[in-house]
Every structure is written in C-alpha cells, then in structure tokens.
C-alpha positions as CSV (number, residue, x, y, z in Angstrom):
1,M,15.1,52.0,118.5
2,D,12.2,53.7,120.3
3,V,13.2,55.8,123.3
4,P,10.9,55.3,126.2
5,G,8.8,58.3,126.9
6,P,6.3,59.3,129.7
7,G,3.6,56.7,129.9
8,T,5.1,54.1,127.7
9,P,5.1,50.4,128.9
10,A,8.9,50.5,129.4
11,E,8.8,53.6,131.7
12,L,5.9,52.2,133.7
13,R,7.8,48.9,134.2
14,S,10.8,50.9,135.3
15,T,8.7,53.0,137.8
16,V,7.0,49.9,139.3
17,A,10.4,48.2,139.7
18,R,11.9,51.2,141.5
19,E,8.9,51.5,143.8
20,A,8.9,47.8,144.6
21,A,12.6,48.0,145.5
22,V,11.8,50.8,147.9
23,V,9.0,48.8,149.5
24,V,11.3,45.8,150.0
25,L,14.0,48.0,151.5
26,L,11.7,49.7,153.9
27,T,10.2,46.3,154.9
28,V,13.6,44.9,155.6
29,L,14.5,47.9,157.7
30,V,11.3,47.6,159.7
31,A,11.9,43.9,160.3
32,I,15.5,44.6,161.6
33,A,14.2,47.4,163.8
34,S,11.5,45.1,165.1
35,V,14.0,42.4,166.2
36,L,16.5,44.8,167.7
37,A,14.1,47.0,169.5
38,D,11.4,44.4,170.4
39,L,8.8,46.6,168.6
40,P,5.9,44.2,169.1
41,G,6.4,44.2,172.9
42,R,6.8,48.0,173.1
43,I,3.6,48.5,171.1
44,A,1.7,46.0,173.3
45,D,2.9,47.8,176.5
46,W,1.9,51.2,175.0
47,S,-1.5,49.8,174.0
48,R,-2.2,48.5,177.5
49,S,-1.3,51.9,179.1
50,A,-3.3,53.9,176.5
51,V,-6.8,55.1,176.8
52,G,-8.1,52.2,174.7
53,P,-6.6,49.2,172.9
54,L,-5.3,49.7,169.3
55,D,-7.1,46.7,168.0
56,D,-10.0,48.8,166.5
57,A,-7.5,51.2,164.9
58,V,-5.5,48.3,163.4
59,L,-8.7,46.8,162.1
60,L,-9.7,50.1,160.5
61,L,-6.3,50.6,158.9
62,A,-6.4,47.0,157.6
63,A,-9.9,47.5,156.1
64,S,-8.8,50.8,154.6
65,H,-5.8,49.2,153.0
66,L,-7.9,46.4,151.6
67,F,-10.3,48.8,150.1
68,M,-7.4,50.8,148.6
69,M,-6.0,47.6,147.1
70,V,-9.4,46.7,145.5
71,F,-10.1,50.1,144.0
72,G,-6.5,50.6,143.1
73,S,-6.4,47.4,141.2
74,R,-9.5,48.4,139.3
75,R,-8.0,51.8,138.5
76,A,-4.8,50.1,137.4
77,R,-6.9,47.9,135.0
78,D,-8.6,51.0,133.6
79,L,-5.3,52.8,133.1
80,K,-3.9,49.7,131.4
81,A,-6.9,49.4,129.1
82,Q,-6.7,53.2,128.3
83,H,-3.0,52.9,127.5
84,A,-3.7,49.9,125.2
85,R,-6.4,51.8,123.4
86,R,-4.1,54.8,123.0
87,A,-1.3,52.6,121.7
88,Q,-3.7,51.0,119.2
89,A,-5.0,54.4,118.0
90,E,-1.4,55.6,117.5
91,Q,-0.6,52.4,115.6
92,E,-3.7,52.9,113.4
93,L,-2.7,56.5,112.7
94,R,0.7,55.4,111.7
95,E,-0.7,52.7,109.4
96,R,-3.2,55.1,107.9
97,A,-0.5,57.6,107.1
98,R,1.3,55.0,105.0
99,T,-1.7,53.1,103.6
100,D,-3.9,53.7,100.6
101,P,-7.5,53.8,101.9
102,L,-9.1,52.4,98.8
103,T,-6.9,49.3,98.3
104,G,-5.2,48.8,101.6
105,L,-1.8,48.8,99.9
106,L,1.0,51.1,100.8
107,N,0.7,54.6,99.6
108,R,3.5,56.9,98.4
109,A,4.8,57.6,102.0
110,G,4.8,53.9,102.9
111,L,6.5,53.0,99.7
112,A,9.2,55.7,100.4
113,E,10.0,54.0,103.7
114,E,10.2,50.5,102.2
115,L,12.2,51.7,99.2
116,R,14.7,53.5,101.4
117,A,15.2,50.5,103.6
118,A,15.6,48.2,100.6
119,V,18.1,50.6,98.9
120,D,20.2,50.8,102.1
121,D,20.1,47.0,102.5
122,A,21.3,46.6,98.9
123,A,24.1,49.2,99.4
124,A,25.3,47.3,102.4
125,G,25.7,44.1,100.4
126,G,22.2,42.8,100.6
127,P,20.2,41.3,97.7
128,P,19.6,43.4,94.6
129,L,16.3,45.2,94.1
130,A,14.1,46.3,91.2
131,V,11.3,48.9,91.0
132,V,8.4,48.3,88.6
133,M,6.1,51.2,87.7
134,L,2.7,49.9,86.5
135,D,0.0,51.9,84.8
136,L,-3.3,50.6,83.7
137,D,-4.4,51.0,80.1
138,R,-8.0,51.9,79.3
139,F,-8.9,52.6,83.0
140,K,-10.0,56.1,82.2
141,E,-12.7,54.7,79.8
142,V,-14.1,52.6,82.7
143,N,-14.4,55.7,84.9
144,D,-15.8,57.9,82.1
145,T,-18.3,55.2,80.9
146,L,-19.4,53.3,84.0
147,G,-18.6,55.8,86.8
148,H,-16.1,56.1,89.6
149,A,-17.7,53.5,91.8
150,V,-17.1,50.8,89.2
151,G,-13.6,52.2,88.7
152,D,-12.8,52.0,92.4
153,T,-14.1,48.4,92.6
154,L,-11.9,47.6,89.6
155,L,-8.8,49.1,91.3
156,R,-9.4,46.9,94.4
157,A,-9.7,43.9,92.2
158,V,-6.5,44.8,90.4
159,A,-4.7,45.2,93.7
160,E,-5.8,41.8,94.9
161,R,-4.8,40.1,91.7
162,L,-1.4,41.8,91.6
163,T,-0.7,40.9,95.2
164,A,-1.4,37.2,94.5
165,E,1.4,37.2,91.8
166,L,4.1,38.5,94.1
167,R,6.6,36.6,96.2
168,R,7.0,36.8,99.9
169,G,9.0,40.0,100.7
170,D,7.9,41.9,97.6
171,V,6.0,45.1,98.1
172,L,3.0,46.5,96.2
173,A,2.0,50.1,96.5
174,R,-0.6,52.4,94.9
175,L,0.7,55.9,94.1
176,G,-2.7,57.2,93.1
177,G,-5.1,57.0,90.2
178,D,-4.3,53.8,88.2
179,E,-0.6,53.8,89.0
180,F,1.0,51.1,91.0
181,V,4.6,50.4,92.1
182,V,6.1,47.0,92.9
183,L,9.3,46.8,94.9
184,L,11.0,43.5,94.1
185,R,13.6,42.2,96.6
186,D,16.3,39.7,95.7
187,A,15.6,40.7,92.1
188,D,18.0,39.0,89.6
189,P,17.1,39.6,85.9
190,D,15.4,36.2,85.6
191,A,13.3,36.8,88.7
192,V,12.3,40.3,87.4
193,R,11.3,38.9,84.0
194,R,9.2,36.1,85.5
195,T,7.5,38.5,87.9
196,T,6.7,41.2,85.3
197,D,5.4,38.5,82.9
198,R,3.1,37.2,85.6
199,L,1.8,40.7,86.5
200,L,1.1,41.5,82.9
201,A,-0.6,38.2,82.2
202,A,-2.8,38.7,85.4
203,L,-3.8,42.1,84.3
204,R,-4.9,40.9,80.8
205,L,-7.4,38.4,82.3
206,P,-11.0,39.8,82.4
207,F,-12.3,41.3,85.6
208,D,-15.8,40.6,86.8
209,V,-17.0,43.8,88.5
210,D,-20.5,43.7,89.8
211,G,-21.6,41.4,86.9
212,I,-19.8,43.5,84.3
213,V,-16.8,41.9,82.5
214,L,-14.1,44.5,82.1
215,E,-10.8,44.1,80.2
216,V,-7.8,46.3,80.9
217,D,-4.1,46.1,80.0
218,G,-1.0,47.5,81.6
219,S,2.3,49.1,80.8
220,L,5.3,48.2,83.0
221,G,8.5,50.1,83.4
222,V,11.4,48.5,85.3
223,A,14.4,50.1,87.0
224,T,17.2,48.0,88.4
225,A,20.1,50.3,88.8
226,G,20.4,53.2,91.2
227,T,21.1,54.0,94.8
228,D,18.6,56.8,95.2
229,P,14.9,56.0,95.7
230,A,13.7,59.0,93.8
231,E,16.0,58.2,90.9
232,L,14.8,54.6,90.8
233,L,11.2,55.8,90.7
234,R,12.0,58.3,87.9
235,A,13.8,55.7,85.9
236,A,10.9,53.2,86.2
237,D,8.4,56.0,85.2
238,V,10.4,56.8,82.1
239,A,10.5,53.1,81.1
240,M,6.8,52.8,81.8
241,Y,6.0,55.6,79.4
242,A,8.3,54.0,76.8
243,A,6.3,50.8,77.2
244,K,3.1,52.8,76.6
245,A,4.5,54.5,73.5
246,D,5.5,51.3,71.7
247,R,2.8,49.1,73.3
248,S,5.4,46.6,74.3
249,G,4.0,45.8,77.7
250,V,7.3,45.8,79.6
251,V,10.4,48.0,79.1
252,V,13.5,47.9,81.3
253,H,15.1,51.3,81.8
254,S,18.3,52.0,80.0
255,A,20.4,55.1,79.4
256,G,19.1,55.5,75.9
257,L,15.6,56.2,77.3
258,D,16.8,59.4,79.1
259,R,16.5,61.7,76.1
260,H,14.9,64.4,78.2
261,D,16.6,67.1,80.1
262,P,15.5,69.2,83.1
263,A,13.9,71.7,80.7
264,Q,11.7,69.0,79.2
265,L,10.8,67.8,82.7
266,S,9.8,71.3,83.6
267,L,7.8,71.6,80.3
268,F,6.0,68.4,81.1
269,G,4.9,69.7,84.4
270,D,3.8,73.0,82.7
271,L,1.9,71.1,80.1
272,R,0.0,69.0,82.5
273,R,-0.9,72.1,84.5
274,G,-1.7,74.0,81.3
275,I,-4.2,71.4,80.1
276,R,-5.8,71.4,83.6
277,D,-6.0,75.2,83.7
278,G,-7.4,75.7,80.2
279,E,-4.3,77.1,78.5
280,L,-4.8,75.2,75.3
281,R,-6.1,77.2,72.3
282,V,-7.7,75.8,69.1
283,H,-7.0,77.6,65.9
284,Y,-8.6,76.7,62.6
285,Q,-7.3,76.6,59.0
286,P,-9.9,76.7,56.2
287,K,-10.2,74.0,53.5
288,A,-11.8,75.1,50.2
289,A,-13.3,73.0,47.4
290,L,-11.3,73.5,44.2
291,A,-14.4,73.1,42.0
292,D,-16.0,76.4,43.2
293,G,-13.7,77.9,45.8
294,R,-16.2,77.6,48.6
295,V,-15.0,76.8,52.1
296,R,-16.6,73.6,53.3
297,G,-14.7,73.0,56.5
298,V,-11.8,73.8,58.7
299,E,-9.0,71.9,60.4
300,A,-8.5,72.3,64.1
301,L,-4.9,72.9,65.2
302,V,-3.9,73.1,68.8
303,R,-1.8,75.9,70.3
304,W,-0.6,76.4,73.9
305,E,-0.8,79.8,75.6
306,H,2.2,79.3,77.9
307,P,2.2,81.9,80.7
308,Q,5.9,82.7,80.2
309,R,6.8,81.6,76.7
310,G,3.7,82.9,74.9
311,L,1.7,81.0,72.2
312,L,3.5,77.8,71.4
313,P,3.0,75.8,68.1
314,P,2.2,72.1,68.4
315,S,5.8,71.2,67.4
316,E,6.9,72.4,70.8
317,F,4.7,70.1,72.9
318,I,2.9,67.4,70.9
319,G,5.9,65.1,71.0
320,L,6.1,65.6,74.7
321,A,2.4,64.8,75.1
322,E,2.9,61.7,73.1
323,A,5.8,60.5,75.1
324,T,4.2,61.1,78.5
325,G,0.6,59.9,77.9
326,L,-0.9,63.4,78.0
327,I,-1.9,63.2,74.3
328,R,-5.2,61.5,75.1
329,T,-6.4,64.3,77.5
330,L,-5.1,66.9,75.1
331,T,-7.1,65.4,72.2
332,D,-10.2,65.3,74.3
333,V,-9.8,69.0,75.1
334,V,-9.4,69.8,71.4
335,L,-12.4,67.7,70.4
336,T,-14.6,69.3,72.9
337,Q,-13.6,72.8,71.9
338,A,-13.8,72.1,68.2
339,L,-17.3,70.7,68.4
340,E,-18.4,73.7,70.5
341,D,-17.1,76.1,67.9
342,C,-18.7,74.1,65.1
343,R,-22.0,74.3,66.9
344,R,-21.7,78.0,67.3
345,W,-20.9,78.6,63.6
346,R,-23.9,76.5,62.6
347,A,-26.1,78.5,64.9
348,E,-24.9,81.6,63.0
349,G,-25.9,80.0,59.7
350,V,-22.5,78.6,58.4
351,A,-22.5,74.8,58.3
352,L,-18.8,74.1,58.4
353,T,-17.3,70.7,59.1
354,V,-14.3,70.5,61.5
355,A,-11.4,68.1,61.3
356,V,-9.3,67.0,64.3
357,N,-6.0,65.1,64.1
358,L,-5.6,61.7,66.0
359,S,-2.2,60.5,67.1
360,A,-1.3,56.8,67.0
361,R,-1.8,56.4,70.7
362,V,-5.3,58.0,70.5
363,L,-6.3,56.0,67.5
364,L,-5.5,52.7,69.2
365,D,-7.6,53.7,72.2
366,T,-10.6,51.4,72.1
367,G,-12.7,53.8,74.2
368,L,-12.3,56.6,71.7
369,P,-15.6,55.9,69.7
370,D,-17.7,56.0,72.8
371,R,-16.1,59.3,74.0
372,I,-16.6,60.9,70.6
373,A,-20.3,59.7,70.5
374,A,-20.8,61.3,73.9
375,R,-19.2,64.6,72.8
376,L,-21.3,64.8,69.7
377,A,-24.4,64.2,71.7
378,D,-23.4,66.9,74.3
379,A,-22.9,69.4,71.5
380,G,-26.1,68.4,69.7
381,L,-24.3,67.9,66.4
382,P,-24.6,65.2,63.7
383,A,-21.7,62.9,63.3
384,D,-20.9,64.0,59.7
385,C,-19.9,67.5,60.9
386,L,-16.7,65.9,62.4
387,E,-13.8,64.6,60.4
388,L,-11.0,62.7,62.0
389,E,-7.5,62.7,60.4
390,V,-5.0,59.8,61.0
391,T,-1.5,59.4,59.7
392,E,-0.1,56.5,57.7
393,S,2.2,55.6,60.6
394,A,-0.7,55.6,63.1
395,A,-2.7,53.2,60.9
396,M,0.3,50.9,60.4
397,Q,1.4,50.7,64.0
398,D,-1.3,48.1,65.0
399,P,-3.4,47.5,61.8
400,G,-5.8,45.2,63.5
401,Q,-6.8,47.4,66.4
402,A,-6.6,50.6,64.2
403,L,-9.1,49.0,61.8
404,D,-11.4,48.0,64.6
405,V,-11.5,51.6,66.1
406,L,-11.8,53.2,62.6
407,Q,-14.8,50.9,61.7
408,R,-16.5,51.9,64.9
409,L,-15.9,55.5,64.2
410,R,-17.2,55.1,60.7
411,G,-20.3,53.4,62.1
412,L,-21.0,56.6,64.1
413,G,-21.1,58.5,60.8
414,V,-17.9,60.4,61.4
415,T,-15.8,61.2,58.3
416,L,-12.3,59.7,58.2
417,S,-9.2,60.8,56.3
418,V,-5.6,59.8,56.0
419,D,-3.3,62.8,56.7
420,D,0.2,63.5,55.4
421,Y,0.0,60.8,52.7
422,G,3.3,60.1,51.1
423,T,5.5,60.5,54.2
424,G,5.0,57.0,55.5
425,H,5.4,53.5,54.1
426,A,1.8,52.4,53.6
427,S,0.7,51.7,50.1
428,L,-2.4,53.4,48.7
429,S,-4.0,50.0,48.1
430,Y,-3.6,49.1,51.8
431,L,-5.0,52.5,52.9
432,S,-8.0,52.0,50.6
433,R,-9.0,49.0,52.7
434,L,-9.4,51.2,55.7
435,P,-12.9,52.8,56.2
436,V,-11.6,56.2,55.1
437,S,-13.1,58.5,52.5
438,T,-10.4,61.2,52.0
439,L,-6.7,61.3,51.3
440,K,-4.6,64.4,52.2
441,I,-1.4,64.8,50.1
442,D,1.4,66.1,52.3
443,R,2.6,69.7,51.9
444,S,6.1,68.6,51.1
445,F,4.9,67.5,47.7
446,V,2.3,70.2,47.0
447,S,4.3,73.3,48.0
448,T,7.1,72.5,45.6
449,M,5.2,71.0,42.7
450,E,5.6,74.1,40.5
451,L,9.4,73.9,40.9
452,D,9.9,70.1,40.9
453,G,8.5,68.1,38.1
454,T,8.8,64.9,40.1
455,D,6.6,66.2,42.9
456,Q,4.0,67.2,40.3
457,V,4.0,63.7,38.8
458,I,3.6,62.3,42.4
459,V,0.7,64.6,43.1
460,R,-1.0,63.9,39.7
461,S,-0.6,60.1,40.1
462,T,-1.8,60.1,43.7
463,I,-5.0,62.1,42.7
464,E,-5.7,59.7,39.8
465,L,-5.2,56.5,41.9
466,A,-7.2,57.9,44.9
467,H,-10.1,58.8,42.6
468,A,-9.9,55.3,41.1
469,L,-10.3,53.9,44.6
470,G,-13.3,56.2,45.4
471,L,-11.3,58.5,47.7
472,R,-11.6,62.3,47.8
473,V,-8.2,64.2,47.7
474,V,-7.2,67.2,49.7
475,A,-3.9,69.0,48.9
476,E,-2.0,70.6,51.8
477,G,0.5,73.4,51.4
478,V,-1.1,75.5,48.8
479,E,0.9,78.8,49.0
480,T,0.3,80.4,45.6
481,R,-2.5,81.0,43.1
482,A,-0.5,79.0,40.5
483,T,-0.5,76.0,42.8
484,W,-4.2,76.4,43.3
485,E,-4.9,76.6,39.6
486,R,-2.6,73.6,38.8
487,L,-4.5,71.5,41.4
488,V,-7.8,72.6,39.7
489,A,-6.4,71.3,36.4
490,L,-5.4,68.0,38.0
491,G,-8.9,67.4,39.3
492,C,-8.0,67.6,43.1
493,D,-11.0,68.0,45.3
494,E,-10.0,70.3,48.1
495,A,-7.0,72.4,49.2
496,Q,-5.7,74.2,52.2
497,G,-2.6,76.3,52.8
498,F,-1.2,79.7,53.6
499,W,-2.5,81.2,50.3
500,L,-6.0,80.5,51.5
501,G,-5.4,81.4,55.1
502,R,-3.2,80.7,58.0
503,P,-4.6,79.0,61.1
504,G,-6.4,81.5,63.4
505,P,-8.7,81.7,66.4
506,A,-12.3,80.6,66.2
507,E,-13.6,84.2,66.5
508,G,-12.3,85.1,63.0
509,V,-13.2,82.0,61.1
510,L,-16.4,83.3,59.6
511,A,-14.7,86.5,58.3
512,R,-11.9,84.5,56.8
513,V,-14.4,82.1,55.1
514,A,-16.1,85.0,53.4
515,A,-12.8,86.5,52.3
516,I,-11.6,83.1,50.9
517,D,-14.8,82.8,48.8
518,S,-13.8,85.9,47.0
519,L,-10.1,85.2,47.0
520,T,-10.5,82.1,44.9
521,S,-12.4,84.0,42.2
522,G,-10.3,87.2,42.3
523,D,-7.5,89.2,44.1
524,A,-9.3,89.8,47.4
525,V,-7.5,91.0,50.5
526,L,-7.8,88.7,53.5
527,P,-8.7,90.2,56.9
528,A,-5.9,90.9,59.3
529,G,-4.5,87.9,61.0
530,A,-5.6,85.5,58.2
C-alpha cells in the first residue's frame, strides 16, 4: 500500500477536509456570538457614529473576496493539472523502467516483479506456474544478412504473434536479443503442453517483413518446479539449450539436464567473454601429400588463451560451446582468422588450403553458406582455398537439412570432407552420396595400424573403397615414419599427425612447411615448437 506523501491526492484531500472543518467551526462560533451579543446592531450603531458609513469598506472587501475566489480557483485548476501531469510522468517512468522499448513487452525488471508475485501466490496455495524460455533460431542470420532494422521489425512481429497465442493472465517478456520468456499461470501439464505447441507452431509460420518473407524457428525450455524466481529462469534456460542441442523444439527441465556444476557455469561466462575479447587462438597442423611429401594445406584447430588457466585445448571448452549455443560464434571467429592467415600466406607466395571443422549445430545452420561466401569475399580468396570438415554424426543428425547445406557449400566451390571416419555409424555408401570429396580416417585406426593387424585391414579396405567411390583419403594420427611409409604403400592420398608436426601458431606455419618437405624425404629436424 502506498503511504501518502507531500502533494499526493490523499494528503491534499486530508488538508482540505481539515481546513473546511476549521471554517465551519469558526462560522458557527461567529453565528453564536452574533446572536448572543447582537453583533449586527452593535456594528450598525458603530457605523452611524463613525466618520463615515462602512458600506464602501464592506463592498471593497466583498469585491476583493470575489476576485480572490476567481483567481484562486484558476490557480487551483493549474495546480491540479500540474499534479496530474506529474503523476502521469511518474507512471510513464515506472512503466518505462519495466518495459522493453522495442516490443512494448515487459523487460527483465518487469518480469522479475511478475515472477516474484506469481511464485509467492503459488507458495500460498495459488495455481501452479510454469516458466518458458524461448530463443529464436536463425535470427542472427536475418540481422547479418538484412540488417538490424529488419531484425527489429521481425522481433516486433514475433512479439505480436506470441502475445496472440497466450491466455488471459499469462505474461510475455523480452529479456534482450532474440530471447523471450513466458510466465504461465494456472499451468497444469496439459495447459503447458498446449501453450508451448501453439507458440512453436506460431513461430514456424512465415513472417512478412517489409515485403520480405522470413522463416525462423524456436527452441523452448520449460521449468515447472521451483520456489525461487532465479532458479526457475535458470532451469528454463538449461532446458532451452537442451532443446537447441537436440533440435526437439520443446524440452521440459528435469534433474538429468543439470550436468553442469558451478565451475562449468563460471567457465561458460569466461568463454562468452573470451570470444568477445579476442582470447581465441587458431593453431594449424600441416597435411602432406603422400605421393611427394609436399604440404598442400593445414587444418585450423582452435585454442583458448584463458587469462588464469593458460592455453586450453578444444577438449576443455568445445563441448561447453556446443551445449550453450556459443559454437556458432566460435566457428565464425575461427573461420575469419583462418581465412585471414590463408590470405597472408598466399601473399608470401605459399598457396596453402585451410580446413575448418564444423560441428553438427553449425552444419545444420541454413545461414552458414551465405556467411562463408561473405567471409571469402572479404578476404579476397577463391572458394577452393577453404575446406570444411564434418563428422559422420553431424551428417547423420538431420540428413535432409545437412545435405541441403552441404550442397549449397559445394555450390560455392568449397571443398568438403568427412572427418573422423570410422567412429560413427554411417556407411561409406551413405557418405558417398553427400557432396564431399575427401574422407579422413580417424587416428584411432591409423596410430595403431603397425601394432594391430585388424586396424591395418580397416585402413586398407577404407582406402580402397573410398578410391572406388571417387574420394580422396587423408589419414590422421601419423606418428612414425613407418606409418607414413605403410600409408604410401597402401595408396593413401594425404596424411597428418605428430610425426609431420604438431599444431602451432600461424606465424610458424611457413617454416614448418619447409621443414616437412625435407622431413618426408630424409631425417630433417623440425623447427622448435613444431
């Protein structure tokens, strides 16, 4: 309840009431005195004995009082209007503090108020509630391709469409970017399912934005258990990222999703900041042709220069980037740096190709071909200088969409290869239907082929089948000269591994390339750090 303060309507009414009571009391006292003391007669006698009658003075006083009433009334109207404007301005400021200016929805502060009230109501025996975290898929491509003005218009259209799908009493808020939150009141499981199905179906309908038809999708995470607003939002966020990871549309939070610990949460914050602040480093591992030992290209491998933990390998953070949706931004950073380094090597007279790994989430991003075309154009490089490596599991996760993206990439002139072959469940005949030109045999078979006859048979048969299907073969994990020579005998096309050179910074690539050219023909010594 608001406590009346100076100048509020409640205090003004109280003041007027007190003053009116005083006026009434004084008027009654004067009336009593007039009757008891015959005040009119006394005043008349005094007036007749005075220098002049009091009629003029009374007239002046009456006129003055009338003027005061007129001007006082106008001043009162001005004060009332001023107070109304002030109250409206204060109300607008309060609304602005809790409203998103772009969409008119509640912002994070406004949602916090509504969520706290709903949680308290549920704890007191009121209806159950649910929190739905909603993130748009493919929105970044709209911003990058068509500009922020179109992106803002799309966000307003999304807000209107989502609002139309909600029940009376439900609350929609925008946290920022393309993230929305829905607070569902009286949310039994059936009601939650019906509402999330409606929201997802509404998102998947095309949006007409200034004559441009745009298609987006969404990932929804639902949290239904919890008595703390922050915990509910966290749980819905975890479920939303799970929905993104398995492309299921909607995921309801469960204890099994909470595989992270406080250290992982802290690392996630560090990684997001590290990507923003340029802490990612791209190292390169050479690939050499087995026919002549010459280095034709390098594979780009990301590292993270953590301010406290030092240089971290990808195994420390790629999984986290995949789970939290940072992998797309991370891949864009690696692509940009790799193409810039490739451009610089070519300017120095060494025409190397550069290979970049694509995760499943990035491969299924329909905006990827356009972004890669733009980066190639910015670097002034031909498309065939770039090789993109995809894993079997990535190609199998959504074969239809993967094939579409790969065909568009191939149409650009980019080289495509299947990485880590043999560790997944895809058949070579299936992979051969993809628009790829190269197959990379996983190091787990190559590095032990001199000790394990079965692995050697697998490597030999894979090379033969791949060649029969018109695919080039790259062997990973070459760690000895004996393995190199055996691969030469088996007719493998290219190889990479620690014997040729460990991944290292871009600045040392050309020196390592020169050293490898002599290493494959004799016992040369690699430069330090190779």
